[in-house]
VOBA-1610 file (N, C-alpha, C; in pm, whole numbers, padded with zeros to 5 digits, always signed):
BEGIN
Met+00042-00152-00003Met+00028-00028-00013Met+00091+00117-00001Pro+00056+00252-00084Pro+00134+00351-00083Pro+00143+00435+00061Ala+00219+00485+00087Ala+00276+00557+00189Ala+00227+00701+00177Tyr+00138+00768+00228Tyr+00081+00919+00153Tyr+00194+00979+00269Asp+00200+01127+00227Asp+00286+01202+00340Asp+00174+01353+00346Ala+00131+01347+00238Ala-00001+01471+00232Ala-00140+01472+00215Phe-00221+01527+00216Phe-00326+01535+00151Phe-00388+01666+00055Leu-00446+01656-00060Leu-00447+01755-00140Leu-00584+01784-00203Leu-00622+01870-00197Leu-00771+01923-00242Leu-00769+02012-00368Val-00804+01933-00485Val-00794+02008-00616Val-00940+02035-00685Ser-00947+02198-00660Ser-01117+02235-00726Ser-01071+02329-00867Phe-01179+02374-00877Phe-01217+02500-00969Phe-01136+02603-00969Gly-01139+02660-00833Gly-01158+02777-00822Gly-01219+02900-00897Gly-01242+03033-00813Gly-01314+03115-00830Gly-01293+03259-00796Pro-01339+03397-00879Pro-01326+03531-00820Pro-01357+03561-00713Glu-01280+03652-00619Glu-01314+03660-00492Glu-01345+03825-00487Ser-01346+03906-00592Ser-01366+04033-00590Ser-01405+04073-00749Pro-01474+04174-00751Pro-01526+04218-00881Pro-01427+04227-00972Gly-01292+04285-00932Gly-01187+04290-01002Gly-01104+04172-01056Glu-01180+04101-01048Glu-01087+03929-01025Glu-01181+03837-01158Val-01319+03909-01165Val-01473+03842-01248Val-01365+03777-01411Met-01382+03893-01466Met-01359+03897-01602Met-01193+03823-01645Pro-01068+03816-01538Pro-00971+03761-01542Pro-00966+03604-01568Phe-01087+03595-01425Phe-01067+03420-01381Phe-01157+03392-01517Leu-01269+03438-01598Leu-01349+03416-01681Leu-01228+03375-01767Glu-01137+03493-01816Glu-01075+03402-01955Glu-00965+03312-01906Asn-00911+03297-01793Asn-00865+03206-01756Asn-00956+03082-01807Val-01068+03039-01744Val-01111+02951-01783Val-01182+02881-01930Thr-01222+03011-02011Thr-01152+02987-02153Thr-01077+03001-02241Arg-00970+03005-02199Arg-00879+03052-02277Arg-00849+02937-02423Gly-00813+03023-02470Gly-00794+02889-02621Gly-00908+02832-02705Arg-01029+02861-02649Arg-01132+02829-02682Arg-01245+02898-02748Gly-01217+03024-02772Gly-01261+03152-02902Gly-01378+03148-02856Ile-01424+03201-02674Ile-01574+03224-02677Ile-01573+03376-02723Pro-01676+03413-02735Pro-01697+03552-02784Pro-01687+03665-02650Pro-01623+03775-02666Pro-01626+03847-02541Pro-01777+03847-02468Glu-01855+03899-02545Glu-02002+03918-02489Glu-02036+03791-02428Arg-02021+03724-02454Arg-02049+03612-02423Arg-02025+03589-02250Leu-01857+03611-02207Leu-01806+03649-02058Leu-01849+03759-02012Ala-01861+03854-02132Ala-01972+03969-02040Ala-02097+03917-01944Ser-02180+03845-02052Ser-02269+03793-01964Ser-02282+03733-01862Val-02197+03602-01876Val-02155+03539-01763Val-02075+03638-01638Ala-02030+03741-01690Ala-01962+03799-01555Ala-02095+03879-01479Glu-02188+03904-01551Glu-02306+03980-01471Glu-02313+03882-01366His-02342+03739-01390His-02386+03655-01248His-02293+03669-01145Tyr-02163+03714-01153Tyr-02115+03750-01042Tyr-02120+03861-00967Tyr-02104+03956-01061Tyr-02109+04089-01008Tyr-02278+04127-00927Ala-02362+04035-00971Ala-02509+04042-00906Ala-02490+03967-00770Val-02345+03909-00712Val-02373+03868-00592Val-02226+03969-00539Gly-02187+04077-00568Gly-02063+04118-00488Gly-01985+04110-00609Gly-01950+03970-00712Gly-01825+03953-00781Gly-01726+03840-00668Val-01839+03803-00611Val-01712+03683-00541Val-01822+03558-00538Ser-01725+03461-00615Ser-01813+03338-00620Ser-01796+03219-00472Pro-01868+03189-00449Pro-01900+03106-00329Pro-01795+02983-00301Ile-01705+02965-00435Ile-01621+02811-00423Ile-01512+02828-00341Asn-01446+02923-00337Asn-01298+02895-00255Asn-01328+02904-00121Gln-01431+02974-00046Gln-01472+02983+00090Gln-01541+02811+00094Gln-01608+02808+00036Gln-01664+02654+00061Gln-01516+02553+00039Cys-01413+02590-00023Cys-01297+02483+00001Cys-01228+02494+00111Arg-01208+02600+00178Arg-01172+02661+00282Arg-01262+02559+00417Asp-01391+02581+00424Asp-01467+02506+00493Asp-01452+02342+00475Leu-01453+02286+00413Leu-01439+02131+00359Leu-01303+02156+00447Leu-01206+02226+00371Leu-01028+02187+00437Leu-01065+02129+00614Thr-01134+02261+00647Thr-01119+02275+00782Thr-01240+02140+00843Ala-01329+02121+00775Ala-01396+01956+00796Ala-01299+01887+00827Val-01231+01885+00692Val-01172+01699+00692Val-01015+01735+00787Arg-00940+01866+00803Arg-00874+01835+00894Arg-00915+01771+01057Ala-01023+01871+01061Ala-01084+01772+01225Ala-01137+01686+01193Asp-01165+01612+01109Asp-01201+01456+01092Asp-01100+01397+01083Phe-00988+01427+00998Phe-00836+01371+01027Phe-00805+01354+01168Ser-00772+01441+01239Ser-00718+01413+01409Ser-00816+01367+01474Ala-00973+01352+01424Ala-01040+01266+01522Ala-00985+01120+01463Ser-00953+01125+01349Ser-00960+00940+01285Ser-00774+00931+01306Gly-00753+00997+01372Gly-00583+00987+01387Gly-00491+00969+01247Leu-00570+01040+01156Leu-00417+01121+01057Leu-00408+01208+01081Ser-00255+01231+01041Ser-00206+01319+01075Ser-00169+01359+00917Leu-00197+01327+00807Leu-00113+01420+00704Leu-00183+01523+00690Pro-00061+01655+00638Pro-00076+01800+00611Pro-00146+01820+00493Val-00181+01915+00496Val-00363+01948+00431Val-00304+02041+00269Tyr-00346+02032+00209Tyr-00289+02154+00137Tyr-00409+02137-00001Trp-00406+02257-00060Trp-00527+02293-00157Trp-00493+02382-00272Gly-00549+02334-00395Gly-00487+02362-00516Gly-00629+02400-00602Asn-00618+02498-00692Asn-00693+02543-00797Asn-00655+02546-00961Arg-00751+02480-01060Arg-00735+02479-01158Arg-00740+02609-01230Asn-00847+02716-01190Asn-00839+02852-01296Asn-00809+02983-01210Trp-00819+02958-01072Trp-00783+03125-00984Trp-00690+03053-00831Thr-00624+03135-00788Thr-00536+03128-00652Thr-00619+03044-00545Pro-00552+02998-00481Pro-00444+02922-00510Pro-00458+02824-00587Tyr-00346+02868-00719Tyr-00338+02789-00840Tyr-00269+02625-00769Leu-00325+02558-00880Leu-00245+02386-00860Leu-00101+02410-00887Thr-00021+02479-00964Thr+00076+02449-00959Thr+00194+02518-00843Asp+00151+02637-00855Asp+00159+02673-00674Asp+00188+02626-00578Thr+00084+02549-00541Thr+00055+02462-00445Thr+00174+02306-00438Val+00175+02261-00582Val+00244+02152-00599Val+00385+02177-00556Arg+00433+02348-00590Arg+00589+02348-00586Arg+00603+02403-00448Ala+00475+02429-00351Ala+00487+02437-00195Ala+00540+02285-00162Met+00436+02227-00176Met+00451+02077-00126Met+00575+02005-00163Ala+00648+02012-00256Ala+00770+02017-00337Ala+00885+02062-00197Asp+00871+02211-00207Asp+00943+02272-00105Asp+00957+02205+00033Asp+00831+02157+00071Asp+00838+02113+00248Asp+00878+01982+00223Gly+00892+01900+00123Gly+00937+01781+00143Gly+00846+01663+00130Val+00737+01711+00029Val+00595+01597+00038Val+00652+01490-00087Arg+00674+01365-00086Arg+00701+01283-00196Arg+00576+01205-00238Arg+00465+01204-00202Arg+00333+01161-00210Arg+00233+01189-00156Ala+00156+01248-00225Ala+00007+01308-00163Ala-00123+01237-00256Ile-00199+01246-00183Ile-00357+01155-00196Ile-00442+01310-00202Ala-00508+01289-00353Ala-00558+01428-00391Ala-00743+01387-00372Leu-00834+01482-00344Leu-00978+01470-00329Leu-00986+01580-00482Val-01046+01562-00571Val-01094+01636-00682Val-01248+01676-00655Thr-01301+01788-00631Thr-01427+01837-00633Thr-01521+01811-00725Ser-01512+01676-00784Ser-01622+01608-00836Ser-01666+01514-00805Ala-01745+01395-00812Ala-01805+01306-00788Ala-01752+01146-00901Tyr-01767+01238-01047Tyr-01822+01140-01163Tyr-01705+01099-01245Ser-01731+01058-01360Ser-01634+01008-01452Ser-01685+01108-01591Ser-01581+01171-01635Ser-01636+01265-01764Ser-01463+01322-01790Tyr-01468+01347-01903Tyr-01354+01448-01913Tyr-01309+01555-01789Ser-01430+01671-01852Ser-01436+01798-01723Ser-01427+01720-01600Ser-01465+01641-01590Ser-01467+01622-01399Ser-01368+01521-01349Cys-01348+01485-01415Cys-01244+01322-01409Cys-01117+01374-01482Arg-01094+01360-01600Arg-00951+01342-01695Arg-00891+01511-01710Gln-01004+01578-01707Gln-00917+01721-01723Gln-00823+01718-01568Tyr-00897+01701-01455Tyr-00829+01715-01318Tyr-00686+01669-01338Leu-00716+01505-01406Leu-00556+01422-01381Leu-00450+01507-01454Asp-00539+01584-01567Asp-00394+01612-01698Asp-00358+01745-01586Asp-00486+01823-01529Asp-00386+01938-01464Asp-00282+01934-01376Ile-00316+01778-01280Ile-00210+01735-01167Ile-00101+01748-01245Glu-00061+01658-01374Glu+00037+01624-01436Glu+00116+01739-01481Arg+00039+01853-01534Arg+00122+01973-01599Arg+00162+02059-01470Ala+00106+02067-01390Ala+00168+02097-01262Ala+00259+02039-01194Arg+00294+01911-01204Arg+00397+01844-01154Arg+00565+01836-01241Ala+00504+01893-01390Ala+00573+01874-01456Ala+00678+02022-01483Ala+00561+02127-01454Ala+00606+02276-01416Ala+00697+02255-01300Val+00651+02208-01212Val+00772+02203-01101Val+00894+02128-01142Gly+00850+02023-01177Gly+00990+01961-01184Gly+01013+01836-01102Pro+01159+01767-01162Pro+01178+01646-01074Pro+01154+01623-00941Gly+01142+01748-00861Gly+01107+01774-00722Gly+00975+01712-00697Ala+00883+01737-00778Ala+00724+01755-00757Ala+00697+01608-00668Pro+00604+01590-00637Pro+00586+01508-00535Pro+00492+01406-00677Arg+00479+01266-00638Arg+00346+01153-00695Arg+00229+01225-00650Ile+00107+01246-00699Ile-00045+01296-00657Ile-00155+01149-00729Asp-00185+01079-00646Asp-00284+00984-00676Asp-00420+01016-00663Lys-00501+01019-00719Lys-00613+01077-00691Lys-00744+01013-00647Ile-00803+01021-00561Ile-00894+00938-00485Ile-01014+00917-00609Arg-01035+00824-00618Arg-01145+00744-00657Arg-01285+00817-00710Arg-01393+00792-00782Arg-01469+00859-00814Arg-01562+00788-00653Phe-01658+00881-00638Phe-01723+00856-00487Phe-01892+00895-00479Phe-01962+00870-00647Phe-02087+00927-00668Phe-02176+00820-00555Asp-02141+00734-00524Asp-02238+00615-00475Asp-02179+00610-00302His-02103+00677-00281His-02074+00669-00111His-02153+00730-00026Pro-02170+00637+00086Pro-02274+00746+00161Pro-02232+00852+00182Gly-02129+00888+00205Gly-02094+01006+00301Gly-02120+01142+00160Phe-02167+01099+00055Phe-02205+01140-00095Phe-02351+01178-00064Ile-02377+01050-00080Ile-02515+01027-00072Ile-02648+01047+00010Glu-02572+01054+00163Glu-02648+01068+00286Glu-02650+01223+00293Pro-02570+01315+00279Pro-02619+01478+00338Pro-02688+01504+00187Phe-02686+01462+00107Phe-02809+01507-00027Phe-02968+01438+00025Ala-02956+01293+00080Ala-03097+01261+00121Ala-03130+01343+00231Ala-03058+01404+00338Ala-03095+01491+00464Ala-03145+01638+00376Ser-03066+01676+00307Ser-03084+01823+00237Ser-03199+01797+00153Thr-03277+01692+00100Thr-03412+01693+00008Thr-03517+01626+00100Arg-03488+01548+00219Arg-03612+01573+00292Arg-03643+01718+00345Ala-03518+01778+00410Ala-03543+01947+00439Ala-03597+02013+00367Ala-03572+02030+00187Ala-03622+02081+00115Ala-03782+02055+00091Leu-03799+01958+00123Leu-03967+01902+00111Leu-04054+01912+00216Ala-03996+01975+00337Ala-04017+02010+00426Ala-04099+02164+00483Thr-03981+02258+00348Thr-04051+02374+00302Thr-04178+02385+00220Leu-04215+02289+00176Leu-04312+02340+00034Leu-04447+02295+00130Pro-04516+02393+00077Pro-04644+02387+00154Pro-04699+02222+00184Leu-04791+02233+00268Leu-04816+02079+00309Leu-04906+02011+00229Ser-04988+02070+00175Ser-05071+02010+00079Ser-05009+01973-00034Leu-04896+02035-00116Leu-04814+01988-00206Leu-04718+01903-00172Arg-04633+01867-00036Arg-04571+01833-00016Arg-04555+01656-00071Asp-04635+01562-00022Asp-04653+01425-00067Asp-04633+01399-00221Asp-04698+01501-00304Asp-04678+01465-00459Asp-04557+01517-00489Ala-04474+01639-00460Ala-04380+01665-00537Ala-04271+01578-00606His-04213+01633-00707His-04136+01568-00816His-04016+01629-00780Leu-03908+01502-00731Leu-03773+01548-00736Leu-03689+01516-00843Val-03641+01683-00923Val-03554+01720-01014Val-03403+01674-00975Phe-03352+01574-01009Phe-03209+01591-00982Phe-03104+01635-01128Thr-03014+01751-01075Thr-02961+01805-01188Thr-02829+01798-01167Ala-02779+01808-01296Ala-02590+01791-01335Ala-02552+01870-01451His-02435+01903-01434His-02395+02022-01560His-02392+01896-01684Ser-02472+01954-01795Ser-02447+01946-01918Ser-02314+01945-01947Val-02293+01815-02029Val-02171+01823-02136Val-02196+01779-02276Pro-02108+01770-02368Pro-02144+01758-02509Pro-02135+01611-02491Val-02239+01533-02548Val-02306+01413-02609Val-02126+01327-02620Ala-02047+01381-02662Ala-01948+01325-02696Ala-01884+01254-02635Met-01870+01443-02517Met-01821+01381-02368Met-01865+01244-02295Ala-01936+01282-02322Ala-02036+01175-02217Ala-02047+01038-02262Glu-02015+01009-02408Glu-01999+00871-02445Glu-01867+00858-02419Ala-01759+00954-02420Ala-01655+00933-02395Ala-01556+00885-02222Ser-01738+00899-02157Ser-01679+00861-02018Ser-01659+00713-01982Gly-01700+00622-02062Gly-01723+00504-02052Gly-01609+00403-02119Pro-01592+00298-02064Pro-01452+00239-02120Pro-01540+00159-02284Gly-01462+00193-02402Gly-01504+00162-02491Gly-01627+00226-02520Gly-01641+00357-02510Gly-01736+00392-02569Gly-01913+00376-02453Gly-01908+00462-02346Gly-02053+00400-02331Gly-02070+00567-02221Tyr-02211+00560-02164Tyr-02223+00683-02087Tyr-02239+00668-01980Arg-02100+00647-01903Arg-02085+00623-01770Arg-02126+00745-01676Tyr-02087+00876-01703Tyr-02113+00969-01677Tyr-02291+01019-01648Val-02324+00944-01736Val-02505+00968-01757Val-02555+00831-01630Ala-02486+00722-01645Ala-02529+00601-01545Ala-02489+00671-01418Glu-02354+00694-01366Glu-02337+00733-01224Glu-02424+00806-01162Leu-02496+00960-01261Leu-02583+01045-01246Leu-02712+00963-01180Thr-02762+00891-01237Thr-02906+00800-01252Thr-02871+00739-01109Glu-02768+00618-01100Glu-02721+00617-00953Glu-02781+00664-00865Ala-02684+00769-00876Ala-02669+00890-00720Ala-02827+00896-00683Ala-02875+00964-00817Ala-03022+01026-00793Ala-03088+00879-00703Arg-03044+00768-00750Arg-03182+00640-00750Arg-03161+00647-00612Leu-03024+00670-00584Leu-02998+00636-00401Leu-03053+00736-00305Ile-03067+00838-00361Ile-03088+00986-00262Ile-03224+01001-00275Ala-03289+00930-00389Ala-03433+00917-00386Ala-03461+00812-00272Glu-03412+00724-00301Glu-03466+00602-00193Glu-03434+00613-00077Arg-03344+00702-00032Arg-03338+00782+00103Arg-03390+00895+00162Ala-03426+00938+00067Ala-03486+01045+00119Ala-03688+01027+00113Gly-03718+00932+00065Gly-03858+00909+00077Gly-03888+00766+00021Gly-03788+00705-00057Gly-03881+00545-00076Gly-03920+00625-00252Asp-04054+00525-00250Asp-04121+00524-00378Asp-04256+00642-00326Ala-04201+00723-00246Ala-04321+00853-00234Ala-04334+00956-00342His-04184+00943-00368His-04158+01043-00476His-04121+01020-00615Pro-04198+01062-00729Pro-04113+01045-00853Pro-04017+01110-00879His-03848+01075-00955His-03767+01160-00970His-03746+01118-01083Thr-03673+01229-01138Thr-03604+01266-01285Thr-03448+01313-01297Leu-03390+01260-01392Leu-03279+01370-01433Leu-03294+01451-01535Ala-03250+01597-01495Ala-03225+01693-01601Ala-03083+01747-01592Tyr-03084+01875-01705Tyr-02949+01930-01703Tyr-02926+02064-01658Gln-02861+02097-01649Gln-02819+02262-01670Gln-02669+02294-01721Ser-02650+02438-01727Ser-02525+02504-01746Ser-02479+02455-01878Arg-02547+02455-01945Arg-02505+02413-02107Arg-02398+02532-02137Ser-02305+02541-02229Ser-02204+02633-02268Ser-02203+02603-02443Gly-02251+02549-02445Gly-02206+02505-02644Gly-02257+02548-02736Pro-02241+02600-02840Pro-02339+02614-02959Pro-02461+02532-03014Pro-02583+02560-03058Pro-02689+02508-03068Pro-02632+02392-03152Ser-02546+02413-03221Ser-02545+02310-03333Ser-02456+02173-03305Gln-02438+02195-03160Gln-02351+02053-03081Gln-02432+02015-03007Pro-02481+01855-03035Pro-02565+01823-02922Pro-02463+01769-02778Trp-02542+01839-02677Trp-02537+01831-02541Trp-02661+01728-02482Leu-02633+01650-02324Leu-02717+01615-02264Leu-02818+01703-02242Ala-02942+01650-02241Ala-03111+01702-02211Ala-03180+01597-02160Pro-03289+01648-02088Pro-03347+01791-02142Pro-03310+01887-02017Asp-03287+02020-02091Asp-03258+02111-02010Asp-03325+02153-01863Val-03332+02229-01750Val-03373+02164-01638Val-03527+02247-01639Ser-03481+02385-01679Ser-03610+02426-01656Ser-03707+02371-01828Asp-03658+02375-01915Asp-03745+02288-02000Asp-03819+02182-01944His-03732+02115-01867His-03838+02027-01805His-03892+02038-01716Leu-03904+02152-01635Leu-03986+02188-01523Leu-04115+02181-01623Gly-04128+02272-01717Gly-04192+02303-01832Gly-04302+02197-01847Glu-04230+02063-01892Glu-04298+01924-01893Glu-04373+01901-01810Leu-04276+01915-01671Leu-04379+01841-01586Leu-04464+01926-01537Ala-04475+02063-01550Ala-04606+02179-01529Ala-04717+02105-01633Lys-04655+02071-01711Lys-04788+02047-01835Lys-04861+01876-01783Ser-04779+01829-01726Ser-04852+01663-01683Ser-04900+01693-01607Gly-04911+01799-01470Gly-04970+01802-01373Gly-04918+01821-01250Thr-04777+01846-01249Thr-04694+01819-01118Thr-04763+02000-01030Lys-04757+01990-00930Lys-04766+02119-00859Lys-04650+02162-00795Ala-04552+02049-00743Ala-04441+02102-00674Ala-04326+02030-00665Val-04211+02115-00694Val-04071+02020-00735Val-03975+02088-00619Val-03834+01945-00604Val-03791+02002-00522Val-03634+01962-00600Val-03557+02036-00653Val-03452+02032-00731Val-03336+01983-00677Ile-03273+01863-00681Ile-03125+01846-00601Ile-03038+01844-00707Pro-02915+01954-00693Pro-02808+01960-00735Pro-02706+01835-00732Val-02746+01701-00827Val-02644+01586-00730Val-02503+01563-00832Gly-02507+01683-00936Gly-02393+01686-00979Gly-02244+01750-00971Phe-02298+01793-00865Phe-02202+01878-00762Phe-02150+01895-00609Val-02054+01928-00591Val-02002+01918-00464Val-02063+02021-00361Ser-02055+02145-00429Ser-02093+02262-00344Ser-02187+02305-00394Asp-02227+02443-00312Asp-02330+02525-00377Asp-02262+02693-00461His-02197+02618-00526His-02119+02721-00644His-02209+02819-00733Met-02156+02904-00823Met-02231+02965-00887Met-02277+02931-00990Glu-02281+02828-01036Glu-02371+02741-01117Glu-02508+02702-01067Val-02479+02659-00922Val-02612+02591-00856Val-02682+02738-00811Arg-02628+02848-00789Arg-02699+02974-00709Arg-02765+03029-00825His-02681+03081-00957His-02761+03132-01041His-02829+03031-01101Asp-02775+02893-01191Asp-02864+02844-01245Asp-02976+02779-01200Leu-02979+02722-01067Leu-03085+02695-01020Leu-03158+02814-00921Asp-03072+02825-00809Asp-03144+02951-00731Asp-03243+03057-00803Val-03181+03093-00939Val-03219+03228-00986Val-03314+03211-01138Glu-03245+03111-01231Glu-03313+03088-01355Glu-03441+02987-01354Ala-03405+02836-01287Ala-03489+02760-01279Ala-03580+02801-01167Lys-03543+02874-01064Lys-03660+02925-01003Lys-03753+02987-01025Gln-03694+03101-01078Gln-03826+03187-01208Gln-03888+03122-01306Ala-03856+02999-01357Ala-03891+02917-01483Ala-04003+02882-01368Ala-03989+02784-01249Ala-04102+02755-01146Ala-04170+02825-01139Glu-04148+02926-01072Glu-04291+03040-01036Glu-04398+03080-01176Ser-04302+03121-01279Ser-04408+03133-01415Ser-04461+03039-01462Leu-04387+02884-01439Leu-04497+02777-01447Leu-04614+02745-01339Gly-04638+02834-01208Gly-04706+02799-01105Gly-04638+02650-01032Leu-04529+02637-01052Leu-04454+02520-00946Leu-04427+02617-00827Ala-04463+02528-00708Ala-04431+02537-00561Ala-04247+02457-00612Phe-04159+02565-00578Phe-04005+02560-00580Phe-03980+02496-00491Ala-03816+02407-00410Ala-03738+02432-00317Ala-03611+02341-00371Arg-03550+02351-00321Arg-03394+02323-00376Arg-03305+02255-00232Ala-03250+02128-00269Ala-03172+02084-00195Ala-03030+02119-00177Thr-02965+02141-00076Thr-02849+02176-00061Thr-02733+02089-00138Thr-02619+02122-00129Thr-02520+01950-00226Thr-02415+01962-00069Pro-02341+01857-00036Pro-02291+01835+00062Pro-02141+01918+00134Gly-02124+02047+00068Gly-02009+02129+00112Gly-01937+02058+00198Ser-01946+02101+00293Ser-01831+02104+00442Ser-01941+01992+00545His-02050+01933+00487His-02095+01845+00578His-01999+01741+00630Pro-02056+01719+00793Pro-01936+01651+00853Pro-01935+01515+00827Arg-02061+01435+00779Arg-02071+01309+00641Arg-01956+01293+00562Phe-01979+01425+00493Phe-01915+01459+00399Phe-01714+01448+00422Ala-01740+01502+00525Ala-01584+01547+00582Ala-01528+01374+00600Ser-01639+01301+00683Ser-01595+01187+00719Ser-01521+01066+00610Met-01614+01086+00498Met-01570+00986+00374Met-01491+01015+00337Val-01427+01169+00309Val-01285+01197+00247Val-01196+01084+00384Thr-01206+01094+00512Thr-01109+01024+00592Thr-01117+00861+00547Glu-01223+00836+00552Glu-01263+00706+00461Glu-01191+00676+00359Leu-01191+00738+00243Leu-01143+00706+00113Leu-01018+00703+00114Val-00976+00825+00230Val-00763+00809+00235Val-00743+00674+00329Lys-00806+00632+00382Lys-00758+00525+00475Lys-00803+00408+00371Glu-00916+00415+00231Glu-00906+00318+00206Glu-00793+00273+00143Arg-00732+00395+00062Arg-00620+00393-00014Arg-00466+00353+00054Leu-00474+00361+00168Leu-00351+00312+00294Leu-00386+00212+00308Gly-00517+00158+00306Gly-00517-00009+00339Gly-00518-00005+00479Leu-00601+00063+00547Leu-00627+00074+00692Leu-00696-00013+00728Pro-00671-00091+00846Pro-00748-00209+00890Pro-00925-00143+00934Asp-00957-00008+00963Asp-01067+00002+00976Asp-01123+00124+00835Ser-01042+00068+00712Ser-01118+00156+00616Ser-01261+00019+00578Pro-01347+00137+00443Pro-01475+00063+00418Pro-01421-00068+00320Gly-01311-00053+00280Gly-01292-00183+00202Gly-01174-00117+00066Pro-01186-00223-00074Pro-01058-00187-00150Pro-01093-00105-00209Asp-00981-00041-00260Asp-01008+00083-00393Asp-01070-00001-00500Ser-01190+00012-00537Ser-01265-00092-00611Ser-01296-00006-00759Gln-01279+00097-00733Gln-01334+00204-00834Gln-01220+00304-00905Ala-01101+00253-00864Ala-01011+00389-00937Ala-01032+00373-01075Cys-00957+00501-01108Cys-00981+00563-01219Cys-00865+00468-01331Pro-00950+00403-01442Pro-00856+00350-01556Pro-00733+00431-01569Ala-00626+00355-01638Ala-00547+00491-01698Ala-00528+00573-01784Asp-00646+00585-01847Asp-00659+00631-01984Asp-00820+00653-01970Cys-00884+00692-01881Cys-00996+00671-01834Cys-01040+00840-01910Cys-01181+00856-01981Cys-01209+00969-01988Cys-01196+01054-02088Arg-01109+01017-02149Arg-01019+01125-02290Arg-01107+01123-02383Tyr-01092+01289-02404Tyr-01196+01339-02499Tyr-01104+01459-02552Val-01115+01505-02686Val-01054+01652-02724Val-01147+01715-02776Val-01132+01790-02722Val-01210+01955-02685Val-01240+02012-02874Pro-01305+02012-02888Pro-01298+02078-03035Pro-01276+02228-03023Ala-01204+02234-03148Ala-01155+02375-03129Ala-01256+02491-03166Gly-01239+02601-03060Gly-01368+02715-03048Gly-01469+02691-02991Arg-01489+02570-02892Arg-01581+02512-02819Arg-01567+02485-02676Pro-01658+02526-02606Pro-01601+02480-02477Pro-01607+02351-02433Gly-01492+02357-02333Gly-01488+02178-02283Gly-01584+02114-02187Gly-01723+02180-02133Gly-01773+02118-02076Gly-01786+02175-01919Ala-01806+02139-01848Ala-01840+02193-01704Ala-01725+02307-01693Ser-01797+02322-01593Ser-01710+02472-01508Ser-01783+02485-01380Ser-01717+02487-01273Ser-01793+02496-01127Ser-01734+02591-01035Ala-01754+02685-01073Ala-01736+02837-00946Ala-01800+02855-00939
//
């Protein structure tokens, strides 16, 4: 079993002041030919909340919870944090780790699923950072995908029950659960499975099933929809869009919905804007009662999941089992078409 001497959180990053918004968005989209007017439009989502993405503070909160759980569990690994698109940048963090004498680290990325943008792109980012640091860079192993881990499922189930409780009593029992995830190009979804297969969709479907089961069994129908599409109309992306799906539900007689952002780890901008603003407005225009479940964030059970997965890789006696879902060596390969977005962002 590997002997790790550090833990690394790898996330997307986000601006923390109005002046950082456009440079951040330019980082995210560099080389993809995104029109300036599109970036300016997205920037307005950030300016509406003071120019601060919630994702960095959510990472800080998660790290605080992980440190506490490590300590309570007898793990003494130092904790580091690096981002793909904003400070603290991953390369700077890997350099600091090398300077501190770290030789081998275990990394959690803030995505639970298989796809290019939620798995392979992070693996590539880690290798680029290591290459930039040079021969002294530590080896970094990514923790397996955790879409069906109880530490991911249980906080979602609890927040789904809490969201249901906010609906009018007369509508609560018949509420429809709408699970959402970041849409990606259909070709990217197909590339997420070995030999071509929609593993991203299959994993989302299973996570939704597990959460619905724990939140109320068969009491509430549930469906999977997508959000935050950023590609041109000519490129097929996963569908239905969540707002379109709410329209179809309203036509079929649904009176209340709970939206569960199962594709996300924390309540970052794409959750708070695309769901709390756009989807909520769509629901109100359709006469649907609307509630949203929160993501795991820094929930204690989610933090304890991190500890369990680290122990799993360490092969400790009290770990839950073997690393049965490790990423294959060439998982989730996908070539982003020139001039098009690569898929998910998470800030």
